[in-house]
C-alpha positions in Angstrom: 8.4 9.8 -19.8 9.2 7.3 -22.5 7.5 3.9 -22.3 10.4 2.0 -20.6 11.2 4.6 -17.9 10.0 4.2 -14.4 10.6 6.2 -11.2 9.4 5.3 -7.7 10.3 7.7 -4.9 10.1 7.4 -1.1 10.2 10.7 0.7 11.0 11.2 4.4 10.8 14.9 5.1 13.3 16.5 2.6 15.1 13.2 2.1 14.2 11.0 -1.0 15.1 7.5 -1.9 14.7 6.7 -5.6 14.3 3.5 -7.6 14.4 4.0 -11.3 14.8 2.2 -14.6 15.3 3.8 -18.0 17.4 6.7 -19.4 18.7 8.6 -16.3 19.2 11.9 -18.2 15.7 11.9 -19.6 14.2 10.9 -16.2 16.0 13.8 -14.5 14.9 16.2 -17.2 11.3 15.2 -17.1 11.0 15.0 -13.3 13.1 18.1 -12.4 10.1 20.2 -11.5 9.1 17.6 -8.9 12.4 17.3 -7.1 13.9 19.5 -4.4 17.2 21.3 -5.1 19.1 18.5 -3.5 19.6 15.3 -5.5 17.7 12.3 -4.1 20.0 9.5 -2.9 20.0 6.3 -4.9 19.9 2.9 -3.2 19.7 -0.6 -4.6 16.7 -2.8 -4.0 17.0 -5.7 -1.6 16.5 -9.0 -3.4 14.8 -11.7 -1.5 16.1 -15.2 -1.5 14.2 -18.0 -3.3 11.4 -19.3 -1.3 9.4 -22.5 -1.8 8.7 -22.8 -5.5 5.2 -23.0 -6.9 5.3 -24.6 -10.4 8.3 -23.5 -12.4 8.5 -19.9 -11.3 11.0 -18.8 -8.6 9.4 -16.7 -5.8 11.8 -14.0 -5.2 12.3 -10.4 -6.3 13.1 -6.8 -5.3 11.5 -5.6 -2.1 11.6 -2.1 -0.7 10.7 -1.5 3.0 9.7 2.0 3.9 8.2 3.1 7.2 7.2 -0.5 8.0 5.4 -1.1 4.7 6.7 -3.7 2.2 6.7 -2.7 -1.5 7.3 -5.5 -4.1 8.7 -3.9 -7.3 7.7 -6.3 -10.1 9.7 -5.3 -13.1 8.9 -7.2 -16.3 12.3 -6.4 -17.8 14.3 -7.6 -14.8 12.4 -10.6 -13.7 10.2 -12.1 -16.4 9.7 -15.4 -14.5 9.2 -14.1 -10.9 6.3 -14.6 -8.5 5.9 -12.0 -5.8 6.7 -13.1 -2.2 3.8 -13.4 0.2 3.3 -10.6 2.7 3.8 -7.4 0.6 1.6 -4.5 1.4 2.0 -3.0 -2.1 3.0 -4.1 -5.6 4.5 -1.7 -8.1 4.2 -3.1 -11.6 6.8 -1.8 -14.1 7.6 -2.8 -17.7 4.7 -5.2 -18.3 5.3 -8.0 -15.9 3.6 -11.3 -16.7 0.8 -12.3 -14.3 0.4 -16.1 -14.3 -3.1 -17.5 -14.0 -2.0 -19.8 -11.2 0.5 -19.4 -8.4 -0.6 -16.0 -7.0 -3.0 -17.5 -4.4 -2.1 -16.2 -0.9 0.4 -13.7 -2.4 -1.9 -10.7 -3.3 -0.8 -7.5 -1.7 -2.6 -6.4 1.5 -3.2 -2.8 0.3 -2.8 -2.0 -3.4 -1.3 -2.7 -6.8 0.2 0.3 -8.6 1.0 0.2 -12.4 3.2 3.0 -13.7 3.5 4.5 -17.2 6.2 1.9 -18.3 3.3 -0.5 -18.7 1.5 -0.6 -22.1 -2.1 0.8 -22.1 -3.5 -2.6 -23.0 -1.6 -4.3 -20.2 -2.9 -1.7 -17.7 -6.5 -2.5 -18.8 -5.8 -6.2 -18.3 -4.3 -5.5 -14.9 -7.3 -3.5 -13.9 -9.7 -6.3 -14.8 -7.4 -9.0 -13.3 -7.1 -7.3 -9.9 -10.8 -6.4 -9.8 -11.6 -10.1 -10.3 -9.2 -10.9 -7.5 -10.7 -8.3 -5.2 -7.4 -6.3 -5.0 -7.3 -2.5 -5.2 -5.5 -1.2 -8.3 -4.1 2.2 -9.3 -2.8 3.2 -12.8 -0.7 6.3 -12.7 -1.1 7.2 -16.4 -4.8 6.9 -16.1 -5.4 8.2 -12.5 -2.4 10.4 -11.9 0.5 10.0 -9.5 -0.2 7.8 -6.5 1.0 9.0 -3.1 0.4 8.1 0.5 1.5 9.8 3.7 2.4 7.6 6.6 
């Protein structure tokens, strides 16, 4: 996949819900062997309202809820100045989001941070160190392979 494309899929049986950014034709071509014959449905992400601000950064952003788990999708292209909301189970980092040195206290995800291939290799190394220092589990899909979990 090119460096700016990103795909996140949530499967429930044979039904898939897809969040994607990048060139749609290229994404479909490169992921065609992974999809079932039926096209996955596309839904928009729910955007949370602004919460109490910490510093100059608004605290809102796209959140997907699947099977009772909250996934904060932190896209550096879409929300350069966002802080994640508190209470997410997982973060999905796309397109090199900026991690501020302050303001993330009490906001780290409960389970895991996943960085996809749209993040630069140097950023992924930085993220790995950052989250290790913050005692938060981290997964890099280009370095460790696709991440999946069954609920």
